[in-house]
C-alpha positions in Angstrom: -8.1 10.3 0.6 -9.9 13.7 0.9 -10.7 12.9 4.6 -7.0 12.2 5.1 -6.0 15.6 3.5 -8.9 17.4 5.2 -7.7 16.5 8.7 -4.3 18.2 8.2 -3.2 21.7 8.7 -3.6 24.0 5.7 0.2 24.1 5.0 0.5 20.3 5.1 -2.6 19.8 3.0 -1.3 22.3 0.5 2.1 20.5 0.4 0.4 17.1 -0.2 -1.8 18.5 -3.0 1.0 20.6 -4.4 3.3 17.6 -4.6 0.8 15.5 -6.4 -0.2 18.3 -8.8 3.4 19.5 -9.3 4.6 16.0 -10.1 1.7 15.5 -12.6 2.5 18.7 -14.4 6.3 18.3 -14.3 6.2 14.7 -15.5 3.7 15.7 -18.2 6.1 18.4 -19.4 9.1 16.0 -19.4 7.2 13.3 -21.3 5.8 15.8 -23.8 9.3 17.3 -24.3 10.9 13.9 -24.9 8.1 12.9 -27.3 8.5 16.1 -29.3 12.2 15.8 -29.4 12.0 12.3 -30.7 10.5 13.7 -33.9 12.3 17.1 -34.2 15.7 17.3 -35.8 16.9 20.3 -33.6 16.8 19.3 -29.9 19.2 19.8 -27.0 22.0 17.3 -26.9 21.3 16.3 -23.3 18.4 15.8 -21.0 19.5 18.3 -18.3 17.5 21.3 -19.6 14.3 19.2 -19.4 15.0 18.1 -15.8 15.8 21.7 -14.8 12.6 23.1 -16.3 10.6 20.2 -14.8 12.1 20.9 -11.4 11.3 24.6 -11.6 7.7 23.8 -12.7 7.3 21.3 -9.8 8.6 23.8 -7.1 6.5 26.7 -8.4 3.4 24.6 -8.4 4.2 23.3 -4.9 4.8 26.7 -3.4 1.7 28.2 -5.2 -0.5 25.4 -3.9 0.8 25.8 -0.3 0.1 29.6 -0.4 -3.4 29.1 -1.9 -4.2 26.5 0.8 -3.1 28.8 3.7 -4.9 31.8 2.3 -8.0 29.8 1.5 -8.1 28.4 5.1 -7.7 31.9 6.6 -10.4 33.3 4.3 -12.7 30.4 5.3 -12.2 31.3 8.9 -13.0 34.9 8.2 -16.1 34.4 6.0 -17.6 31.3 7.5 -20.6 32.4 9.5 -21.2 29.0 11.2 -18.0 29.4 13.3 -19.5 31.1 16.2 -18.3 29.0 19.1 -20.8 28.5 21.9 -22.8 31.5 20.7 -23.9 29.5 17.7 -26.0 27.2 20.0 -27.7 30.0 21.9 -31.3 30.5 21.1 -32.2 33.5 19.0 -34.5 36.2 20.2 -38.1 35.1 20.5 -37.4 31.3 20.7 -38.5 29.3 23.6 -36.0 26.7 24.8 -38.4 24.7 27.0 -39.9 21.3 26.5 -43.6 20.4 26.9 -43.2 20.2 30.7 -41.8 23.7 30.9 -38.3 22.6 31.8 -35.3 24.2 30.1 -33.6 22.1 27.5 
């Protein structure tokens, strides 16, 4: 699963993870609310407030996860020292890039 997510663009990966995380939190809120209301005498007369709050939680978590994924990917590109293009494979100063026959490798 992580390989599937890792091969996506940061926005898409954030959307996939945000959807999963947002659904878990929103469903958890709704289930906890209904469980608490089953034992409390003062509760809303309908289920609409719980659905509205669960939807708001879902969308906030989804947007926050997408933003974090995009910012994290950009920071990774900035701070990752291994991304050097072809320069990463050039020999450093003082290294000899010849084999035992004296041919360049």
